[in-house]
C-alpha positions as CSV (number, residue, x, y, z in Angstrom):
1,X,110.3,41.1,-58.9
2,X,110.8,40.3,-55.3
3,X,107.8,37.8,-54.0
4,X,107.2,36.8,-50.5
5,X,104.3,34.0,-50.1
6,X,103.4,32.9,-46.8
7,X,101.0,30.1,-46.2
8,X,100.1,27.7,-43.2
9,X,97.9,29.8,-41.1
10,X,94.9,28.8,-39.6
11,X,92.4,28.1,-36.5
12,X,94.0,26.2,-33.9
13,X,92.7,25.4,-30.3
14,X,94.8,26.8,-27.6
15,X,98.2,24.2,-27.0
16,X,98.1,23.8,-30.5
17,X,100.7,24.2,-33.1
18,X,101.3,25.4,-36.6
19,X,103.6,25.5,-38.8
20,X,104.0,28.3,-41.2
21,X,106.4,28.6,-44.6
22,X,107.2,32.0,-46.9
23,X,107.8,31.0,-50.1
24,X,110.7,33.8,-51.3
25,X,111.6,34.5,-55.0
26,X,113.2,37.5,-56.9
27,X,116.3,38.4,-54.5
28,X,119.3,36.6,-53.6
29,X,117.2,34.4,-50.6
30,X,121.1,33.1,-49.4
31,X,122.4,36.0,-48.5
32,X,118.9,37.8,-47.1
33,X,118.7,37.5,-43.7
34,X,114.7,37.9,-43.0
35,X,112.1,37.0,-40.2
36,X,108.3,37.4,-38.9
37,X,106.3,40.0,-37.9
38,X,103.1,39.8,-37.2
39,X,99.9,42.0,-36.3
40,X,97.3,41.6,-33.7
41,X,93.5,43.1,-34.4
42,X,93.7,47.1,-33.9
43,X,97.2,46.3,-32.8
44,X,100.8,48.0,-35.0
45,X,103.2,45.6,-37.1
46,X,105.5,43.8,-33.8
47,X,108.8,41.3,-34.2
48,X,108.3,37.5,-33.6
49,X,111.3,36.6,-34.9
50,X,114.7,36.9,-36.9
51,X,117.4,34.9,-38.3
52,X,120.7,35.5,-40.6
53,X,121.8,34.2,-44.2
54,X,123.3,30.7,-42.5
55,X,120.5,30.2,-39.6
56,X,122.5,31.1,-36.2
57,X,121.9,32.5,-34.0
58,X,118.1,33.5,-34.2
59,X,116.1,36.1,-32.2
60,X,112.9,35.8,-30.2
61,X,110.6,38.4,-28.9
62,X,110.5,37.5,-25.4
63,X,106.2,36.0,-25.5
64,X,107.5,33.5,-28.0
65,X,110.7,32.5,-26.4
66,X,110.5,28.5,-26.2
67,X,107.6,28.0,-28.0
68,X,108.0,29.4,-31.8
69,X,111.2,28.1,-33.9
70,X,112.4,30.5,-36.8
71,X,114.4,28.0,-39.7
72,X,115.6,28.2,-43.6
73,X,116.2,26.4,-46.7
74,X,117.9,28.5,-48.7
75,X,118.1,25.4,-51.1
76,X,114.3,25.7,-51.2
77,X,114.5,29.4,-51.0
78,X,111.8,28.9,-48.1
79,X,111.3,30.6,-45.0
80,X,109.6,28.8,-41.4
81,X,107.8,29.3,-38.5
82,X,107.1,26.5,-35.8
83,X,104.4,27.4,-33.7
84,X,103.9,25.5,-30.6
85,X,102.1,25.7,-27.5
86,X,100.0,28.1,-28.8
87,X,97.5,31.4,-27.1
88,X,95.1,33.2,-27.8
89,X,97.2,36.4,-27.8
90,X,99.4,34.6,-31.0
91,X,96.0,35.4,-32.9
92,X,97.7,37.4,-35.5
93,X,98.4,38.2,-39.5
94,X,101.4,37.0,-39.8
95,X,103.4,38.2,-42.5
96,X,107.2,37.4,-43.8
97,X,109.8,40.0,-43.9
98,X,112.9,40.9,-45.7
99,X,116.3,43.0,-44.7
100,X,117.2,45.6,-46.9
101,X,120.2,47.4,-47.5
102,X,123.1,46.5,-50.5
103,X,123.4,43.0,-49.0
104,X,120.4,42.4,-47.7
105,X,121.4,42.7,-44.2
106,X,120.0,45.7,-43.1
107,X,116.8,46.1,-40.9
108,X,114.4,49.6,-41.9
109,X,112.9,51.5,-39.6
110,X,110.4,51.4,-39.1
111,X,108.9,48.1,-39.2
112,X,106.5,48.7,-41.8
113,X,109.5,49.5,-43.7
114,X,110.6,46.2,-44.8
115,X,109.4,44.4,-47.4
116,X,106.4,41.8,-46.8
117,X,104.7,39.7,-48.2
118,X,100.5,39.2,-48.2
119,X,100.8,37.3,-45.2
120,X,98.6,34.3,-43.5
121,X,96.4,34.5,-40.7
122,X,97.1,32.7,-37.4
123,X,93.5,32.2,-35.1
124,X,94.1,30.7,-31.6
125,X,90.2,30.2,-30.0
126,X,88.7,27.3,-28.3
């Protein structure tokens, strides 16, 4: 059974940092492209960052470029997202997603069609 379990969210003040983790199981993590998406209250899912199976080069949505860092540890089957210089507009539920296709390297459209975990809430507020 494919599972993605996110953790690390919480309440943080503007300018603060968090580190999200996503523990993966039930598929060949080492071969699979992974990513993070988020959903703010009243809005749809949006991409945050993506990373290929060997970790480079990562892609970032413009608003998080330079503040967020995606990484993966294939030996631990875990995906990470380091969130720095957080802003109130970063408040959202953050989800770990995995690519699909026979080799785990295809992103389905729309975004909602990609398998994701249950999410972890990030709230940025003073």
